[in-house]
C-alpha positions in Angstrom: 34.2 77.9 -128.4 37.0 79.3 -130.4 39.1 82.2 -129.2 38.3 84.5 -132.1 34.5 83.9 -131.7 34.7 84.7 -128.0 36.7 87.9 -128.6 34.3 89.1 -131.3 31.3 88.1 -129.2 32.5 90.0 -126.2 33.1 93.1 -128.3 29.6 92.7 -129.8 28.0 92.6 -126.3 29.9 95.8 -125.3 28.8 97.5 -128.5 25.2 96.5 -127.8 25.5 98.1 -124.4 26.9 101.3 -125.9 24.1 101.4 -128.5 21.4 101.0 -125.8 23.0 103.7 -123.7 23.2 106.0 -126.7 19.5 105.4 -127.5 18.7 106.2 -123.9 20.7 109.5 -124.1 19.0 110.4 -127.4 15.6 109.8 -125.9 16.5 112.1 -123.0 17.3 114.9 -125.4 21.1 114.6 -125.6 21.4 113.8 -129.3 25.1 114.5 -129.8 26.4 112.5 -126.9 24.0 109.7 -127.8 25.2 109.7 -131.4 28.8 109.6 -130.1 27.9 106.4 -128.1 26.7 104.8 -131.3 29.8 105.8 -133.2 31.9 104.3 -130.4 29.9 101.1 -130.6 30.8 100.9 -134.3 34.5 101.4 -133.4 34.3 98.7 -130.8 32.9 96.2 -133.4 35.6 97.1 -135.9 38.4 96.7 -133.3 36.8 93.4 -132.1 36.8 92.1 -135.7 40.5 93.1 -136.1 41.6 91.6 -132.8 39.6 88.4 -133.6 41.4 88.1 -136.9 44.8 88.4 -135.1 43.9 85.6 -132.7 
């Protein structure tokens, strides 16, 4: 597996975890913190793509 694929894949897995936790928080009534988790997931994907392009 290439290094850039591994870096982006790892960031993708972390982002999926953040999205799942954000959905859990939203379902529990904490809409704003859940939405922040989803926004952070998007940021993790963007950083992962950037770092993968550097590798």
